[in-house]
C-alpha positions, 0 to 999 in steps of 0.5 A: 628321686630324680626322674628323667622327665622331671624339670627343675629350675631349668628345662630338660628335654627328651633325647634327640629324635624322641618325640615329646608330647606327640610332637616331631623333632626339629632338624637339629634333633630338638622337639618342636613346641609349635603344635601345643595350643593348650597347657594345663597346670596342676599346682600340687602340694602333698597331693599323693592321694589325688594327683594320679586320678586328677591327671588321668581325668584332665587328659581324658577331658582335654582329649575329648575336645582337643586334637592329639598333640595340641595339649600338655598337662604340667604337674607343678609340684611345689616342694612336697614332702610326700610321694607326689614327686615320685608319682608325678615322675612316673606319670611323666615317664608313662605319657608324653603329654604329661610333664613334671616341674619340680621345686625343692622348696615351697614357692607358694601357689602363685610362685609355683603357677608362675614358674610352670606357666613360664615353662609351658609351651601353650598359648592358652595357659590353664590351671585348676585345683587338683581336688577337681572341686569344679565340674570338669565339664566346664573345662572346654568352655574355659579353654575356648573362651581364650582360644576363640579370642573372646577373652584374654583371661577367663575364670569360673565363678561360684558366686554368680547369680546363675549358679551359687555354690553351696559352701559351708558357712566357715568357708562361704562367709569369709569368701564373700567378705573377701570378694566384697573387699576386693570389689570395694577397694580394688574396683574389680567387676568380678564376683569370685576372684579365688575360684581355682579354675582360670585361663590366660592368654600367653600375651596376658600372662607375659604382660601381667606377670612382672606387675604381680607381686604376691606368690601365694593365695592372692596371686590369681586375685592380683592377676585378675585385678591388674588384667582389668586395670590394663584393659584386658578382656576378663570373662567370668562364667558360672560353674558347678562347684562342690567342696572337696575335703578341707581347704589348704587356706588357713581361714585366719592366717591366710585371710588376714594375709590376703587382706594385707595384700588387698591394702598393698594393691590398693595403695599401688593402684589407687594411691601411689599414682596420685602422690606428689610433693604437693599432695605430700605437703598438704597431707602432712599439714592436714595430719598436723591440724588433725593432731591439734584438733584431737588434742583439744578434746583433752587439753584446756589450752587456756590453762596450759597457756597460762601455766606456760606464760609463768615458766622461767625462760632461762630453765626452759632454754637450759632444757633446750640446750641439754636436748640438743646435746643428745642428738650427736649421741644419737648419731654416735650410737647409730654409727656404732650399730652400723659398725657392728653390721659392717658399715663405717659412716661418719657421725655427722651424716648419721646424725642428720639421718636420725634427724630426718627420720624422726621429723618424718615420724612427726609428719607422717602416720604409722612411723613412716619416718623409720622407712625414711631413715632406711631410704636415706642410708641406702640412697646416700651411702648404699647401705642395703635396706635389710641392714638399714631396717636391722640397725633401726630395729636394734636401736629401737630395742636398746631404746625400749630396754633403756626406757623400761629399765629406767621406769622399772628402777624408779617404780621400785623406789616408789614401791619401797616408799609405799606410793604404788597403791596411790599410783594404781588407784589414780591410773584406774580412776583416770579417763581418756588419754592418760589411762590409754597412754599408761596401758600402752606403756605397760604393754610395750614394756612387756613386749620389749622384754619378751622380744629380748628374751626370745632373741637371747634364747635364740642366741643360746640355742642350736635350734632355729627357734623362730622357724620352729615357732612359726611351724607350730602355727603353720607349715605354709610357704608364708610361714617360711617366708615370715620366719626367714624375715624374722630370723634374719632380723633376729640374726642382725640384732644378735650381731649388733649385740653379739660382742660384750664391747658392742653391747656395752658401748651401744647400751651406755650411749642409750642410757646417756641419750635417755638421761639427757631426755629426762634432764630436759623434762626436769629443767622444763618442769623446774621452770614451772616452780613446782616446789618439789624436793630435788630427789622427788623432782628427779624421780618423777621426771624419770618415771613420767618421761620413761612412761610417756616415751613408752606410750609413744611407741605405738603409732596411734598419733603422729609423733605420739602427740597426746599419748606422751602428754597424757601419760606424763600429766597423769603420773606427775599428778598421781605422784606429786601434790602438783595440780593438773594444769601445771603438770599438763603445761609442763608436759606440753612444753617439754614435748613441744621443745623436743619436737621443735628441736627435731623439726629444725634439725630435720629440715636442716639435715634435709637441706644439707643432704638434699633429701625430700620427705615425700620423695623418700616415702614414695621411693620406699615402694622398692623396699619389699623387693630389696629387703629380700636380698641378704643383708651385707655383712663384712 
């Protein structure tokens, strides 16, 4: 239904000469908004049972302390799928003080509020939850706090000592914990950030709206925090509050989501302003030192150095040469992946981009190097961030499949020879990094196979399986947002692997890359004169390197230091008669060779492409905004 008073993405006005909201028309026939002092917004999602009574109560309460024609009530209807839009249209038709701002799709509570405030005519912008959980006798105080100039932002509070709300434990405990986190991490002085009873001056809203990024439940918290940081006067006062029905906040999904928003805001307000190139260099050096300190907990460096001193330098050099050969292949594979997405780039440039991103993963935690690669191809070749992330994800999927397949093939061989029981016994009895690494490797393998299965099913199905799965968890706007991101990601992966030729080419290159990685380790292990038959040396090298690299996938340490060595050592000891000192020495030297080649190539590429790691990490703060743009596909 499209009613005459419904307002969608653009403003609609009454017929010329027909007063709106009790306001007289201007000489050109348009209604004047000059007399509107207060705009009350009611965010509504599927509120057919309560919206009419809420609007009537709101009008009656406002009329008790405001002059006629000085206020308006806006129903910010947020993509409802019940009768709320029809009811809001009818209310707007019946009363000139009521307006209906409609959205065909879910915007989230914050998005709906922001759009309604933009369309509002008042200088005092108010909103409260449509269940009227907050006693409406407080509305006059809320409005007057702003109208009088006493405050720029005002909010009701359920947790001030003067009037603590009686909330069920399942809602009260998470609320207290959430507000405590906001105060601790974001430096807020307020007791209650989520009470749905707030008002803003027009100036405060217009100033803050561009900085606030969240579009859902965290929106008002971010407004309050940023208002305090910008020096606006924020008034908090106690209110009588009674819980009405079930909250629309999912106490698992949305609380976790808001927790991530707390971390994002903390980073933006407290960490990012302090970042500089010098700070980044010091932090990177500190992480490297920390990694070395952690390694001393499970590595006997005396034994390692002794074993490494006896290694054949010629075979080690051969390993270095083989590993260097794998890097142009990485650039070639990345070129083929981008080509499937519609981008044509030179192998040399892309090899440099891979070098830089892998170096970033050695320096920064949480695989920040992946962001760096997306930055490099965006900054130097204008490849959009979504496509950069999709290409990187496709590469990771092929890596995981290749490594898991290699490990699986060797494991089948060990099963045939009856060595799996010995291997399992060794792993179960192991302690420390080795056992953790193998557990991580198994989990990553299963996750990789599961993810590929989902992608394959999605490609064969006419249904949107990603959205269908997300809607089993929730139908909230966050679910739609996440489903959209995952869907685009899956679509790009399908595009990369969508043709037999493309899949075969990228797959074959992946096998060759990881075979060279294994051959590097084989040369290094052979340099320690292990005395193993060639077949056994090849088999254990394939298995140890595959599991070690699977263990590195989770960002538990910079560059996977410790996890790789632990898995490699554990498997070599379990599957061969070699002692732990020799196995550990080979693992450390193998990983050191690969990391040194990566760092040398990475810093050389940085010089050649004029890229700074710290600058790249800083500038990826724009990733979120740019990632919302559709990926470019030729």
